[in-house]
C-alpha positions, -999 to 999 in steps of 0.1 A, spaced: -822 278 413 -803 294 384 -783 272 362 -747 285 364 -722 258 355 -685 262 361 -676 239 332 -694 236 299 -687 205 278 -693 209 241 -699 178 219 -716 172 186 -714 155 153 -688 167 128 -702 191 103 -673 189 79 -665 151 77 -659 141 41 -679 109 46 -711 129 53 -705 167 49 -734 187 63 -744 218 43 -727 247 61 -749 278 62 -734 307 79 -757 335 90 -733 362 76 -720 343 45 -749 320 35 -743 286 20 -706 277 20 -692 250 -4 -671 223 13 -646 228 -16 -639 263 -3 -617 251 25 -602 285 35 -636 300 38 -649 270 58 -619 274 81 -625 311 86 -661 305 95 -653 277 120 -625 298 135 -649 328 139 -679 308 152 -661 285 176 -639 313 188 -669 335 194 -688 307 213 -658 300 235 -652 337 242 -689 342 252 -686 312 276 -653 325 291 -669 359 295 -693 342 319 -663 328 338 -669 292 326 -642 267 317 -648 250 283 -641 214 273 -646 206 237 -648 170 226 -635 170 191 -659 153 166 -650 117 159 -649 103 123 -683 98 107 -690 67 88 -706 69 54 -743 78 56 -754 44 43 -733 25 69 -752 3 93 -727 -11 118 -751 -33 137 -766 -47 105 -731 -52 90 -718 -70 120 -749 -93 121 -744 -103 84 -706 -102 79 -684 -132 80 -655 -112 94 -653 -80 114 -630 -65 87 -660 -64 63 -675 -37 85 -646 -13 86 -647 21 70 -621 47 62 -620 83 72 -594 111 70 -564 111 92 -557 148 92 -579 171 113 -607 189 94 -614 227 98 -638 223 126 -613 204 147 -586 228 139 -608 257 150 -614 239 184 -577 234 189 -570 271 180 -596 282 206 -581 259 232 -546 271 225 -556 307 229 -566 300 266 -551 267 277 -558 273 314 -596 274 309 -603 259 275 -595 224 263 -600 204 231 -599 166 235 -591 143 206 -612 111 210 -601 96 176 -575 73 193 -603 57 212 -630 55 185 -607 49 155 -573 39 169 -560 29 134 -570 60 115 -577 63 87 -592 28 92 -621 27 117 -629 -7 131 -665 -16 141 -654 -35 172 -627 -25 197 -618 -47 227 -648 -69 220 -673 -40 221 -691 -25 191 -680 11 186 -711 26 168 -748 22 169 -752 40 136 -730 60 112 -722 88 136 -731 78 172 -708 58 194 -723 32 216 -734 40 251 -705 20 266 -682 49 273 -647 45 259 -634 80 267 -615 73 299 -580 89 297 -573 84 260 -582 119 248 -551 139 241 -545 176 236 -522 184 207 -503 214 219 -468 222 230 -479 239 262 -464 211 284 -473 201 319 -501 226 323 -520 213 293 -515 177 305 -530 186 339 -559 204 323 -565 175 299 -565 151 329 -590 175 346 -612 174 315 -609 137 312 -620 133 348 -650 155 341 -659 134 310 -654 102 331 -678 114 357 -704 123 330 -700 88 314 -702 70 346 -734 89 355 -749 82 320 -741 45 323 -756 43 358 -788 61 345 -791 36 317 -790 7 342 -817 22 364 
């Protein structure tokens, strides 16, 4: 059977996190310096907007999970927790304001709020931004500098940041339910 999803969930590691910026190479503009923030923003707006438009042209709803803060590259949360005398010793800091990639996701979601959603998971992964704790509610948050642990913490905490009102909240709840089902499925698979 043909693969024809009604909903596409997009999730990946932040490309523009200051703790570990990935070289941005655009097929039209080449290598782009992280210091050229207006250009970085234009590229993310164009590329994310184009991707979302192509998925919508296929009549798919789109849920984008905004990238969570990335710890410094040398950060080893498991090793740190094993050696540290206090959990505080394993904290790291990130930026509080959204980066260009996240802003581009929100812009794409705001352009079509009935069919596109951008979910902010920072309140779950780093509830005290700009400080990111290694343990929340007794559970380790990360397994390395940019992967959250397999114990899903996404639940209903993701929040859209728009002023569209009730329709956005309903769409966000719909997206959260989709993510919940995905997490529950992954957790069950890992136990089998």
